[in-house]
C-alpha positions as CSV (number, residue, x, y, z in Angstrom):
1,M,7.1,5.6,-23.4
2,T,4.9,4.7,-20.5
3,R,5.4,1.3,-18.8
4,T,2.2,-0.7,-18.2
5,V,1.5,-3.6,-15.8
6,H,-1.4,-5.8,-15.1
7,C,-2.1,-4.3,-11.7
8,V,-2.9,-6.9,-9.1
9,K,-4.8,-4.4,-6.9
10,L,-6.9,-2.8,-9.7
11,G,-7.3,-6.0,-11.8
12,K,-6.5,-4.1,-15.0
13,E,-3.7,-2.9,-17.3
14,A,-2.5,0.4,-15.9
15,E,0.5,2.7,-15.9
16,G,3.4,1.1,-14.0
17,L,5.8,2.6,-11.5
18,D,8.8,4.4,-12.9
19,A,11.2,2.6,-10.6
20,P,11.0,0.2,-7.6
21,T,9.6,2.0,-4.6
22,Y,10.5,-0.5,-1.9
23,P,13.7,-2.6,-1.5
24,G,14.1,-6.4,-1.9
25,E,11.9,-9.1,-3.2
26,L,8.7,-7.4,-2.1
27,G,9.8,-4.2,-3.8
28,Q,10.4,-6.1,-7.1
29,R,7.0,-7.8,-6.9
30,I,5.4,-4.4,-6.4
31,F,7.3,-2.9,-9.3
32,D,6.3,-5.8,-11.6
33,N,2.7,-6.0,-10.5
34,V,1.4,-2.7,-9.1
35,S,0.3,0.4,-10.9
36,K,1.0,4.0,-10.0
37,E,-2.6,4.5,-9.1
38,A,-2.6,1.5,-6.7
39,W,0.7,2.7,-5.2
40,K,-0.9,6.0,-4.4
41,M,-3.8,4.1,-2.8
42,W,-1.2,2.3,-0.6
43,L,0.4,5.5,0.4
44,G,-2.9,6.8,1.7
45,Q,-3.5,3.5,3.6
46,Q,0.0,3.6,5.0
47,T,-0.6,7.2,6.3
48,I,-3.8,6.0,8.0
49,L,-1.9,3.1,9.7
50,I,0.9,5.3,10.9
51,N,-1.4,7.9,12.3
52,E,-4.0,5.6,13.9
53,H,-1.4,3.2,15.4
54,R,0.8,6.1,16.3
55,I,3.9,4.4,15.0
56,T,7.1,5.7,13.4
57,P,8.6,4.1,10.3
58,I,12.1,4.4,12.0
59,D,11.1,1.7,14.5
60,P,12.1,-1.8,13.1
61,E,8.9,-3.3,14.5
62,A,6.8,-0.6,12.9
63,R,8.5,-1.2,9.5
64,K,7.8,-4.9,9.8
65,F,4.2,-4.2,10.5
66,L,3.9,-1.8,7.6
67,E,5.7,-4.3,5.3
68,T,3.2,-7.0,6.3
69,E,0.3,-4.7,5.7
70,M,1.7,-3.6,2.3
71,E,2.0,-7.2,1.3
72,K,-1.6,-7.9,2.4
73,F,-2.8,-4.7,0.6
74,F,-1.4,-5.8,-2.7
75,F,-1.2,-9.6,-2.7
76,G,-3.4,-10.8,0.1
77,G,-6.9,-10.0,1.3
78,G,-6.2,-6.3,1.8
79,S,-4.9,-4.2,4.7
80,E,-7.6,-3.6,7.3
81,M,-8.5,-0.2,8.6
82,P,-7.7,0.3,12.3
83,G,-10.6,-0.5,14.7
84,G,-13.0,2.3,15.0
85,F,-11.5,4.3,12.2
86,V,-13.9,6.5,10.3
87,M,-12.8,8.2,7.1
88,P,-12.9,12.0,7.6
89,G,-16.0,13.6,6.1
90,K,-18.0,10.3,6.3
91,P,-20.7,9.9,8.9
92,D,-20.4,7.0,11.4
93,Q,-22.1,3.8,10.2
């Protein structure tokens, strides 16, 4: 049976994650409140942040930055795109 959550990112009932995807208290909050669809959205945002900021998740400072952005993405005002970032395939605005 599919597990559902009221997704804080999408603002609706949606299919929940199968298992926690991140350790600790933040991971539990994500598991309890974030849908699979929203988690996939975060993975895309995380990839952009890693590439644009040229960071490696192995670095403890980079992990802290990504964790802060993840919390903002789901539970705050949202994670911001890096300055000057233009989504591929979209014209400059």
